[in-house]
C-alpha positions in Angstrom: 254.7 194.0 161.3 255.5 194.4 164.9 258.2 193.9 167.5 258.2 193.8 171.3 260.5 194.8 174.1 260.3 194.1 177.8 261.9 194.6 181.1 261.5 193.0 184.6 262.6 194.8 187.8 262.2 194.3 191.4 261.1 197.4 193.4 261.5 197.7 197.1 257.9 198.9 197.8 254.7 197.2 198.4 252.7 196.1 195.5 249.7 198.5 196.2 252.2 201.5 196.3 253.8 200.5 193.0 250.4 199.9 191.3 249.2 203.3 192.3 252.3 205.0 191.0 252.4 203.3 187.7 248.5 203.6 187.2 249.0 207.4 187.2 250.8 207.9 183.8 251.5 211.4 184.7 254.6 210.0 186.5 256.0 208.8 183.1 258.4 211.9 182.7 260.0 210.9 186.0 261.5 207.8 184.4 261.1 208.3 180.6 263.3 211.1 179.3 261.5 211.0 176.0 258.2 212.2 177.6 258.3 216.0 177.6 254.8 216.5 179.0 251.7 214.4 179.9 248.2 215.0 181.1 245.1 212.8 181.3 241.3 212.8 180.7 239.1 212.6 182.3 240.4 213.8 185.7 240.1 211.6 188.6 241.2 208.0 189.2 242.8 206.1 186.3 240.3 203.5 185.0 239.6 201.7 181.8 239.0 204.4 179.2 241.4 207.0 180.7 243.6 208.6 178.0 247.0 209.9 178.7 247.9 212.7 176.2 251.8 213.1 175.9 254.4 215.0 173.9 257.4 212.9 173.4 260.7 213.4 171.6 262.2 210.4 169.7 265.2 210.6 167.5 265.1 214.4 167.5 261.5 214.4 166.4 258.7 215.6 168.6 255.1 213.9 168.3 251.9 213.7 170.2 251.0 210.3 171.6 247.7 209.3 173.2 247.4 206.1 175.1 244.2 204.6 176.4 243.9 202.3 179.4 242.3 199.1 178.2 242.5 197.0 181.4 243.2 197.5 185.0 243.2 194.8 187.7 244.4 196.3 190.9 247.0 195.6 192.1 248.5 193.3 189.4 247.8 194.4 186.0 247.6 197.5 183.7 247.2 197.4 179.9 247.2 200.2 177.4 247.2 200.8 173.6 248.1 203.8 171.6 245.1 205.5 170.0 247.1 208.3 168.2 248.4 207.9 164.6 252.1 207.9 164.2 254.6 206.0 162.2 255.4 203.8 165.1 252.8 203.0 167.8 252.4 200.9 170.9 249.8 198.4 169.7 249.8 197.0 173.2 251.7 197.7 176.4 251.4 197.0 180.1 252.6 196.2 183.5 252.3 193.0 185.3 253.1 193.2 189.1 253.6 190.4 191.6 254.5 190.4 195.3 258.0 189.3 196.1 258.8 187.1 199.2 260.7 190.2 200.6 257.6 192.3 200.6 258.5 194.3 197.4 257.1 194.1 193.9 258.4 192.4 190.7 257.3 194.5 187.7 257.3 193.3 184.1 256.9 196.1 181.7 256.3 195.4 177.9 255.3 197.2 174.7 254.4 195.8 171.3 255.5 198.3 168.7 253.7 198.4 165.4 255.0 200.2 162.2 252.8 202.1 159.9 253.9 203.5 156.5 257.5 204.6 156.7 257.5 203.3 160.2 257.4 199.8 158.8 261.0 200.5 157.6 262.0 202.1 160.9 260.5 199.6 163.2 263.6 197.1 163.3 265.9 199.9 164.3 263.3 201.4 166.9 262.7 197.9 168.3 266.5 197.3 168.6 267.0 200.5 170.5 264.0 199.9 172.7 265.2 196.4 173.5 268.7 197.6 174.2 267.4 200.4 176.6 264.8 198.1 178.3 267.0 197.0 181.3 268.0 200.7 182.0 264.3 201.6 181.5 263.3 199.1 184.2 266.1 200.5 186.5 264.8 204.1 185.9 261.2 202.9 186.9 262.6 201.3 190.0 264.5 204.4 191.0 261.5 206.6 190.4 259.0 204.5 192.4 261.3 204.0 195.3 262.2 207.8 195.4 258.5 208.6 195.4 257.7 207.1 198.8 
């Protein structure tokens, strides 16, 4: 059982800058208030196999989340999947980037959420909340990337 949410946003920055910002998942706390802290291994440039280790707070509960980069095609595509074991996980997620005519970048973000155990019962509520927040999430990404330049 799974559900998906997605958002699309236009960012007023060149695609290479947006890709570099998003590829470094350590920026996630700048646009995702649920991420309390995050680090990565191994150190160095993000590549396939890089794992981002995060502490997140959802619905008042703190959990550990590990996301592995499964695909990177600069500057247009990033994919990840969650390798930690929680009641709801991101089976797949990613960013698709494309240049806009104005020299900016259109970003599509998505996550496919999967429920496990009790998470199967919570998944419809979690998916609904994620879809409801998706447009605002996209706007937070836009604001963070544009402020980083």
